C-alpha positions in Angstrom: 0.0 0.0 0.0 2.7 2.5 1.0 4.6 1.9 -2.3 1.4 2.5 -4.3 0.7 5.7 -2.3 4.3 6.9 -2.8 4.1 6.3 -6.6 0.8 8.2 -6.8 2.2 11.1 -4.7 5.4 11.1 -6.8 3.4 11.1 -10.1 1.2 14.0 -9.0 4.2 16.0 -7.7 6.0 15.4 -11.0 3.1 17.1 -12.8 2.8 19.8 -10.3 6.3 21.0 -9.9 7.9 20.4 -13.3 11.3 22.0 -12.9 12.5 21.3 -16.3 13.6 24.0 -18.6 10.7 26.0 -20.0 9.8 26.5 -23.6 9.8 30.4 -23.4 12.8 32.7 -23.5 13.0 32.4 -19.7 14.3 29.5 -17.7 12.5 28.7 -14.4 14.1 26.5 -11.7 12.4 25.4 -8.5 14.4 25.2 -5.3 12.9 23.5 -2.3 14.0 22.8 1.3 12.7 22.0 4.7 13.9 25.0 6.8 11.8 27.9 8.1 11.9 31.3 6.4 13.9 32.9 9.2 16.7 30.4 8.9 20.1 31.7 7.5 20.0 29.0 4.8 16.6 30.1 3.5 17.7 33.8 3.5 20.8 32.9 1.5 18.7 30.9 -1.0 16.4 33.9 -1.4 19.5 36.0 -2.1 20.7 33.4 -4.6 17.4 33.6 -6.5 17.6 37.4 -6.5 21.2 37.3 -7.8 20.3 34.8 -10.5 17.6 37.2 -11.7 20.0 40.2 -11.6 22.9 38.4 -13.4 20.6 37.1 -16.1 18.5 40.3 -16.5 15.4 38.3 -15.6 16.1 35.4 -18.0 16.8 32.9 -15.2 14.1 32.6 -12.5 14.6 30.6 -9.3 11.5 30.0 -7.2 12.1 29.1 -3.6 9.8 26.8 -1.7 10.7 26.6 2.1 9.4 24.6 5.1 8.9 21.2 3.3 6.3 22.6 0.9 7.5 20.1 -1.7 8.6 17.4 0.7 11.1 16.4 3.3 14.9 16.7 2.8 15.0 13.0 1.7 12.1 13.5 -0.7 13.6 16.6 -2.2 16.9 14.9 -2.9 15.0 12.0 -4.6 13.1 14.6 -6.7 16.4 16.2 -7.7 17.7 12.8 -8.8 14.9 12.3 -11.2 14.8 15.9 -12.4 11.5 16.8 -11.0 13.1 19.4 -8.7 16.0 21.6 -9.7 17.8 22.5 -6.5 17.7 21.6 -2.8 19.9 21.7 0.3 21.1 18.5 2.0 23.4 17.7 4.8 26.7 16.2 3.9 25.9 13.4 6.3 22.9 12.4 4.2 25.0 12.6 1.1 27.0 9.6 2.5 24.2 7.3 1.2 24.9 8.6 -2.4 28.7 8.8 -2.3 30.8 7.0 0.3 33.5 9.7 0.0 31.3 12.2 1.9 31.9 10.2 5.1 35.1 12.1 5.5 33.2 15.3 6.4 31.3 13.4 9.2 34.4 12.2 10.9 35.0 13.7 14.4 37.6 16.5 14.7 38.7 16.0 11.1 38.9 19.8 10.9 41.3 21.8 13.1 39.0 24.9 13.1 36.2 26.6 11.2 38.7 28.4 9.0 40.4 25.1 8.2 37.1 23.6 7.3 36.3 26.4 4.9 39.7 26.1 3.2 39.1 22.4 2.6 35.5 22.9 1.4 36.5 25.7 -1.0 39.6 23.8 -2.2 40.2 20.8 -4.4 38.9 18.2 -1.9 35.6 20.1 -1.6 35.3 20.5 -5.3 36.0 16.9 -5.9 33.2 15.8 -3.6 30.7 18.2 -5.1 31.1 16.4 -8.4 31.3 12.9 -6.9 27.6 12.2 -7.2 27.2 13.2 -10.8 26.6 9.6 -11.7 23.7 9.6 -9.2 22.3 12.6 -11.1 23.1 15.0 -8.2 25.6 17.8 -8.7 27.0 19.9 -5.9 27.0 23.6 -6.3 28.5 24.9 -3.1 28.7 24.4 0.7 26.7 26.2 3.4 28.0 26.5 6.9 26.0 24.3 9.3 28.1 25.0 12.3 29.7 22.4 14.6 27.7 19.8 16.4 27.9 19.4 20.2 26.1 17.5 22.9 23.0 18.6 24.7 21.6 16.5 27.5 18.8 16.3 30.1 20.4 15.0 33.3 24.1 16.1 33.3 26.6 17.9 31.2 29.1 16.1 29.0 32.5 17.3 30.0 34.4 14.1 29.3 33.8 11.1 27.0 33.1 9.0 30.1 30.0 11.1 30.8 28.4 9.5 27.7 28.6 6.0 29.2 25.1 4.6 29.5 23.4 7.5 27.7 21.3 7.2 24.6 22.1 10.0 22.2 20.0 10.8 19.2 22.0 11.0 15.9 21.2 11.5 12.2 20.7 8.5 10.1 24.4 8.4 9.3 26.7 5.4 9.8 29.5 7.8 10.6 27.5 9.5 13.3 26.6 6.1 14.9 30.2 5.0 14.8 31.3 8.2 16.5 28.9 7.9 19.4 30.0 4.3 20.0 33.7 5.4 19.9 33.0 8.0 22.6 31.2 5.4 24.8 27.5 6.4 24.3 24.6 4.5 22.7 23.7 6.0 19.3 19.9 6.2 18.5 18.9 7.3 15.0 15.6 9.3 15.3 14.1 11.7 12.8 14.4 15.4 13.6 10.6 15.9 13.8 10.2 13.2 16.4 13.2 14.2 18.6 11.4 16.7 20.9 8.9 14.0 22.0 11.7 11.4 22.3 13.6 13.7 24.6 10.5 14.5 26.7 9.6 10.8 27.1 13.1 9.6 27.8 13.5 7.5 24.6 16.8 9.3 24.4 18.9 11.1 27.0 20.2 13.8 24.7 21.2 14.7 21.2 23.9 16.6 19.3 23.6 19.6 17.0 24.6 23.2 16.4 23.4 26.2 18.5 20.7 27.5 16.0 19.2 24.0 15.7 19.0 23.6 19.5 17.4 27.0 19.7 14.9 26.9 16.9 13.8 23.3 17.7 13.1 24.4 21.4 14.9 21.3 22.6 16.5 23.6 25.2 13.1 23.4 27.0 13.9 19.8 27.8 17.7 19.7 27.7 19.4 22.1 30.2 23.0 21.2 29.5 24.9 22.1 26.4 28.5 21.1 26.1 30.4 22.7 23.2 32.8 19.9 22.4 32.3 20.6 18.7 33.0 17.1 17.7 31.9 17.4 14.0 31.7 20.3 11.5 29.4 18.8 8.8 28.5 21.3 6.1 25.2 21.5 4.1 25.5 21.0 0.4 23.5 22.9 -2.2 22.8 20.5 -5.0 21.2 20.7 -8.4 19.8 17.9 -10.6 22.4 16.8 -13.1 19.6 16.1 -15.5 18.5 19.7 -15.4 22.1 21.1 -15.3 22.8 19.2 -18.6 19.9 21.1 -20.2 21.1 24.5 -19.2 23.2 26.6 -21.6 26.8 27.5 -20.7 25.7 31.0 -19.8 22.9 29.7 -17.6 25.3 27.4 -15.8 27.6 30.4 -15.1 24.6 32.4 -13.7 23.5 29.5 -11.4 27.1 28.8 -10.2 27.9 32.4 -9.5 24.6 33.1 -7.7 25.2 29.9 -5.6 28.8 30.9 -4.7 27.8 34.4 -3.7 24.9 33.0 -1.6 27.5 30.8 0.3 29.5 33.8 1.3 26.3 35.5 2.7 25.2 32.3 4.4 28.4 32.0 6.3 28.0 35.5 7.6 24.4 35.0 8.6 25.2 31.7 10.2 27.8 33.3 12.5 25.3 35.9 13.6 22.7 33.2 14.2 25.0 31.1 16.3 25.8 34.1 18.6 22.1 35.0 19.0 21.1 31.3 19.6 23.7 30.9 22.4 22.5 34.1 24.1 18.9 33.0 23.9 19.3 29.5 25.3 21.5 30.9 28.1 18.7 33.2 29.0 16.3 30.2 29.0 18.4 28.6 31.8 20.6 26.3 29.7 24.1 25.7 31.3 26.7 26.1 28.6 29.9 24.2 29.1 33.3 24.3 27.3 34.9 21.0 27.9 38.5 20.1 27.1 38.4 18.7 23.6 41.6 16.6 23.9 40.0 13.6 25.7 37.3 13.5 23.0 39.9 13.8 20.2 42.0 10.9 21.7 38.9 8.7 22.1 37.9 8.9 18.4 41.4 8.4 16.9 40.8 4.6 16.4 37.6 5.5 14.4 39.7 7.5 11.9 42.3 4.8 11.7 39.6 2.2 11.0 39.4 3.7 7.5 42.9 2.6 6.8 41.8 -0.1 4.4 39.5 2.3 2.5 42.0 3.8 0.1 39.9 6.7 -1.0 38.5 7.9 2.3 41.8 7.4 4.1 43.6 9.4 1.4 41.1 12.3 2.1 41.7 12.0 5.8 45.5 12.3 5.4 45.2 15.2 2.9 42.9 17.1 5.3 45.1 16.4 8.3 48.2 17.5 6.4 46.7 20.8 5.2 47.1 24.0 7.1 
C-alpha cells in the first residue's frame, strides 16, 4: 500500500512542480528545502534567487519553496535525482548514502578549526566531492555552513567522554554518526528530527547533538538544560542541483547559477555566524548551562575510528590530505 501511495504522490508531484527548462525565453528553476523562512540558509537561498535574476536580466528565475512545501529533505533529494526538482539543500551526512566519500566530512575532529574547514571545502577536496555524485544525477554547487555539532543532554553535562557512558544519544541516520557515538562510549539512537522533541521528553533518548541554531529553533532547550560545546563534528550543508537539469542549461545559464550559488554561500556563512551568537545568548537566557569541555580527551577517544578507515583507500587518502593541510 505504501509503495502505491508513494508512486501516486510522486506522479502527482511530477506534474505539479515540473522544474524542467521552460519553452519560453525564460528559464525557471524550482528550489525547495525543509527549513523555516527565518533560517540563515533560506535567507541565503532567497539571495541566490535574486542574484540569478540580476545576473541574467530576468532570464533565469529561481522559485524558492521553504518549510517542506514540496517534501522532506530526503524526498527533495529524490526529486532532484529524477529531475522533478532543480535545487535543494542536503546535509553532507545524508550525502553519505549517495557517495561513500562524503563520510570524511562526518568524521569527528577532522577539521582543526572553522577556518580550516572552509579552506578544505573551498579547495580541491571540496570541489571533488561536489562532483562525486554526478553519476547519481546529483551535482553539488557549493557548501553552506551548518556549524559544529555538540552534545545537549537532560540529566548532566558532557565534560568528558566517560560522561556519555550509558546515555542514549540521538543521531542523524548516518553510519559515521553512529560509529562516532559508539567510539565515545555512548549509545547511538537514530531518530528523525521531527520526532526528537517528544523522544527527549519521554526519555526515549537522554540527549542529542547539534549546532546552536538548531538547538534554539527546535526548542529542545526546553527539555535539555546542559549544552557542552565539544564541537565534535563540523558537517556542512550541500546545495545540490539535478544533473539532468544542469545538462539542459546553456553554458551561460550554468555560469549564472554557479555564480549566484557561490555568492549565496558567502552570505550564508556571515548570517550563520550571527545566528550562532544569537542562539547561544537566547538558550542561556532560558536557563541552559553552557559548558566548554577540554576537547583533547574527545579527540583521543575517536582516533581509532579515523584509523579504522585505513583499508578504505579513497577515504583514508582524504583523511590524510585534510590532516596535512594547514
